[in-house]
C-alpha positions as CSV (number, residue, x, y, z in Angstrom):
1,M,0.3,-0.3,-0.2
2,S,1.5,3.6,-0.5
3,V,0.7,7.3,-0.7
4,E,2.1,7.7,-3.7
5,A,1.0,7.0,-6.9
6,N,2.6,7.7,-10.6
7,V,0.8,9.1,-12.6
8,Y,1.7,9.8,-16.7
9,P,-0.6,11.9,-18.8
10,K,-0.4,9.9,-22.1
11,N,-2.2,12.5,-24.4
12,H,-0.7,15.0,-22.7
13,P,2.9,14.8,-21.4
14,E,3.5,18.3,-20.5
15,R,0.8,18.4,-17.8
16,A,2.9,16.1,-15.7
17,D,4.1,19.2,-13.5
18,L,0.5,20.5,-13.5
19,I,-0.1,17.3,-12.0
20,D,2.3,18.1,-9.1
21,G,1.4,20.8,-8.4
22,S,-2.5,20.3,-7.8
23,I,-2.6,16.8,-6.3
24,G,1.2,16.0,-6.0
25,E,3.3,15.8,-2.9
26,L,2.6,18.6,0.5
27,S,-0.5,19.6,-1.9
28,P,-3.9,20.6,0.3
29,F,-5.1,17.7,-2.1
30,H,-2.6,15.2,-0.3
31,D,-3.5,17.0,3.0
32,T,-7.1,16.6,2.7
33,Y,-7.3,12.6,1.5
34,G,-4.0,11.6,2.6
35,Y,-2.7,10.1,-1.1
36,Y,-0.7,12.0,-3.3
37,A,0.1,12.1,-7.3
38,Q,3.6,12.5,-9.2
39,G,3.4,13.9,-12.3
40,V,6.1,12.2,-14.4
41,G,7.2,11.7,-18.0
42,P,8.1,8.7,-21.1
43,D,11.5,9.0,-19.8
44,T,11.1,8.1,-15.8
45,A,10.9,4.6,-15.9
46,V,13.3,2.2,-17.2
47,L,10.9,-0.7,-18.9
48,P,11.0,-4.0,-20.5
49,E,10.5,-3.5,-24.7
50,G,6.8,-4.5,-25.4
51,W,5.6,-3.0,-22.1
52,Q,2.9,-0.5,-23.5
53,T,1.0,-4.3,-25.4
54,R,1.2,-5.3,-21.6
55,V,-0.6,-2.4,-19.9
56,V,-3.6,-3.1,-17.7
57,I,-6.7,-1.5,-18.3
58,V,-8.6,-0.6,-14.6
59,H,-12.2,0.3,-15.6
60,S,-14.8,0.1,-13.2
61,P,-17.9,1.5,-11.2
62,N,-15.3,3.7,-9.3
63,T,-13.4,5.1,-11.8
64,R,-16.3,7.1,-12.6
65,G,-16.6,6.3,-16.1
66,A,-12.9,7.4,-16.8
67,S,-10.0,4.2,-17.7
68,G,-6.4,4.4,-16.8
69,L,-3.8,2.2,-17.0
70,C,-1.3,0.1,-15.1
71,L,2.1,-1.5,-16.2
72,E,1.5,-5.2,-16.3
73,V,2.7,-6.2,-12.2
74,N,6.3,-7.9,-13.5
75,D,7.3,-4.9,-16.0
76,L,6.7,-2.2,-13.3
77,A,8.8,-5.1,-10.2
78,L,11.5,-4.5,-13.5
79,S,11.7,-0.8,-13.4
80,K,11.1,-0.4,-9.6
81,L,14.6,-3.5,-9.9
82,V,16.7,-0.7,-11.3
83,P,16.9,2.3,-8.7
84,F,16.6,-0.3,-6.3
85,R,15.1,2.4,-3.9
86,E,14.1,0.3,-0.6
87,K,10.3,1.3,-1.2
88,D,10.9,-0.2,-3.8
89,Q,12.2,-3.7,-2.8
90,H,8.9,-3.5,-0.4
91,F,7.0,-3.8,-3.5
92,N,8.3,-6.2,-4.6
93,R,9.1,-8.4,-1.4
94,E,5.3,-8.0,-1.2
95,A,5.0,-8.7,-4.8
96,I,6.8,-12.5,-4.8
97,A,5.3,-12.7,-1.1
98,H,1.9,-12.7,-3.0
99,R,2.9,-14.7,-6.2
100,M,2.3,-11.8,-8.4
101,L,6.0,-12.3,-9.9
102,H,7.3,-14.9,-11.4
103,K,11.2,-14.7,-11.3
104,A,11.7,-16.3,-15.0
105,V,9.2,-13.9,-17.1
106,L,11.8,-11.0,-15.4
107,L,14.9,-13.3,-16.3
108,E,13.3,-12.7,-20.1
109,R,11.9,-9.2,-20.3
110,L,15.3,-8.0,-18.9
111,Q,16.9,-9.4,-21.3
112,S,15.1,-6.5,-23.7
113,M,15.7,-3.7,-20.9
114,P,17.8,-0.7,-22.6
115,L,20.6,-1.4,-19.9
116,T,24.4,-1.8,-19.8
117,V,25.5,-5.3,-19.2
118,E,26.8,-4.7,-16.1
119,M,23.3,-3.1,-14.7
120,R,21.6,-5.8,-16.8
121,E,24.0,-8.6,-14.5
122,Q,23.4,-6.3,-11.3
123,V,19.4,-6.6,-12.1
124,A,19.1,-10.5,-12.0
125,A,21.1,-11.1,-9.1
126,R,19.1,-9.2,-7.2
127,I,16.5,-11.2,-8.8
128,E,17.4,-13.8,-7.4
129,R,18.3,-12.7,-4.2
130,L,14.4,-11.4,-3.8
131,F,13.5,-14.9,-4.8
132,V,16.1,-16.8,-2.4
133,A,14.9,-14.7,0.4
134,A,11.1,-15.6,-0.5
135,D,11.6,-19.2,-0.1
């Protein structure tokens, strides 16, 4: 569970700053509702090839007619394995504990990520450690 949501305004990327200013961290929205959004751009996350074809459409009565596109969970986990911040590690540990991630899928998609060989090896080692710790 997180109080932060990254929001990429796909059809209007220039509006990322507007999101930060309107409903971002420490905004009146954040103070009122207890969560906030960060506006992000197309280069914010490092993602594997083909991620656009795997997005998950979120649409329900709770979205009041709007649809959101969310990263597929293995793609999201890979994007979090690159910066490897504590909050990202926590997310990935929980996703593994809930059987949402698949090691083989992560390792396969890792090969298509725009990373140096050294960074790809570091991420592969992180994947291995995550799954060993989960056993």
